[in-house]
C-alpha positions in Angstrom: -12.9 -28.7 120.2 -11.6 -31.7 118.3 -10.3 -34.7 120.2 -7.0 -36.3 119.4 -8.7 -39.1 117.5 -10.4 -36.7 115.1 -7.3 -34.6 114.5 -5.4 -37.8 113.7 -8.1 -38.9 111.3 -8.1 -35.5 109.6 -4.3 -35.5 109.2 -4.3 -39.0 107.8 -7.0 -38.0 105.3 -5.1 -34.9 104.3 -1.8 -36.8 103.7 -3.7 -39.5 101.8 -5.3 -36.9 99.5 -1.9 -35.4 98.7 -0.5 -38.9 97.8 -3.5 -39.7 95.6 -2.2 -37.7 92.7 -0.3 -40.7 91.3 -0.7 -41.0 87.5 -1.2 -37.3 86.9 1.3 -35.7 84.5 4.1 -33.8 86.3 4.3 -30.1 85.4 7.4 -28.1 84.8 9.5 -28.2 88.0 11.8 -25.2 87.4 12.9 -22.6 84.9 13.5 -23.7 81.4 17.1 -22.9 80.6 18.9 -23.3 77.3 22.6 -23.0 77.8 24.3 -20.5 75.4 28.0 -20.5 74.6 30.1 -19.2 71.7 33.0 -20.7 69.8 35.4 -19.0 70.2 34.6 -17.6 73.6 36.4 -14.3 72.8 36.2 -13.0 69.2 39.0 -11.6 67.1 38.0 -9.0 64.6 39.8 -8.9 61.3 39.7 -6.1 58.6 36.6 -6.4 56.4 36.6 -6.0 52.7 33.8 -4.0 51.1 30.8 -4.7 53.3 28.6 -1.6 53.6 25.4 -0.3 55.1 23.4 2.7 54.0 23.1 5.6 56.5 21.1 8.7 55.5 21.3 7.7 51.8 25.1 7.2 51.9 27.0 3.9 51.8 29.2 3.5 54.9 31.9 0.8 54.9 32.0 -1.5 57.9 35.8 -2.0 58.6 35.7 -4.9 61.0 34.5 -8.5 60.8 34.1 -11.2 63.4 32.9 -14.8 63.0 31.6 -17.2 65.7 29.3 -20.2 66.3 26.5 -19.8 68.8 26.0 -23.2 70.6 22.7 -23.9 72.3 22.3 -26.9 74.6 19.1 -28.1 76.3 19.1 -30.4 79.3 18.0 -34.0 79.0 15.2 -33.5 81.6 13.6 -30.5 79.8 11.0 -30.3 77.1 11.9 -29.5 73.5 12.0 -25.9 72.4 11.7 -24.1 69.0 14.0 -21.2 68.2 11.7 -18.3 67.1 14.2 -15.4 66.6 17.8 -14.3 66.7 18.6 -10.7 67.3 22.2 -9.4 67.4 23.8 -6.1 68.4 27.3 -4.7 68.7 28.4 -2.1 71.3 31.8 -0.5 71.5 33.9 -1.3 74.6 37.0 -0.2 76.3 38.8 -2.6 78.6 35.9 -5.0 78.4 33.4 -2.4 79.5 30.6 -1.2 77.2 31.0 2.5 76.5 27.8 4.1 75.1 28.6 6.7 72.4 27.4 10.3 72.7 24.5 11.0 70.4 24.3 11.3 67.4 27.2 8.8 67.1 26.1 5.1 67.0 27.4 1.7 66.3 26.7 0.4 62.8 26.6 -3.4 62.2 25.3 -6.2 60.0 24.7 -9.8 61.1 24.7 -12.8 58.8 23.3 -15.8 60.8 23.3 -19.3 59.3 21.0 -21.5 61.4 21.0 -25.3 60.8 17.6 -25.9 62.3 15.0 -24.3 64.5 14.3 -26.9 67.2 16.3 -28.4 70.1 15.2 -31.7 71.5 15.8 -32.7 75.2 19.5 -33.4 75.6 20.2 -31.9 72.2 22.2 -29.1 70.7 21.7 -26.6 68.0 24.4 -24.4 66.4 24.1 -21.2 64.5 27.1 -19.7 62.7 27.4 -15.9 62.5 29.5 -13.4 60.6 29.2 -9.8 61.9 30.6 -6.7 60.3 30.7 -3.4 62.3 31.9 0.2 62.7 32.3 1.8 66.1 32.2 5.5 66.7 35.5 5.5 68.5 37.1 3.8 65.4 38.4 0.8 67.4 37.6 -2.9 67.1 37.0 -3.8 70.8 33.3 -4.5 71.3 30.7 -6.6 72.9 28.6 -8.7 70.6 25.2 -9.7 72.1 22.7 -12.2 70.7 19.2 -12.5 72.1 17.6 -15.8 71.3 13.8 -16.3 71.6 12.6 -19.8 72.3 9.1 -21.2 72.5 8.1 -24.2 74.6 4.8 -25.9 74.2 4.6 -26.2 78.0 6.0 -22.9 79.2 5.6 -20.5 76.3 8.0 -17.8 75.1 11.3 -17.0 76.8 14.5 -15.2 75.9 18.2 -16.0 76.6 21.1 -13.6 76.0 24.8 -14.1 75.5 27.4 -11.4 75.4 30.6 -12.2 73.6 33.7 -10.0 73.9 35.7 -8.9 70.8 39.4 -8.5 71.8 41.0 -5.1 71.3 
């Protein structure tokens, strides 16, 4: 239907149209990833002194305490992000494997985060120090501490990263 000459003209026009987007802002090219790490990488729990939580109207002592720094790094070629929330949890573990307690038993814990800021610039870092006190149904101290961090980017919106940090037996 089309001769070779017309096909060549159409292909040249199509390639020219694709190349005519010079000067337009480039959009996000991939997933926005904030690298999370902890210092130390494996936590050591020490006996706690007097920290309690209230359960069913009664004070319960949390016998273990672990401390760590959550380090968040953003790549230099990514847009800035704001930290919108930090949510922590503690789960009992055996041999590095999370072992869910049988109901009604449950892990009890309390987090004390100390953020230094709420924004990470491209190529930047943000650190949040944590203390966590906990009681496990099995009475041990081996656990997995998880922190979910919600970030907001003006370009890509809300996203969540999670880190799991082992607590040595």
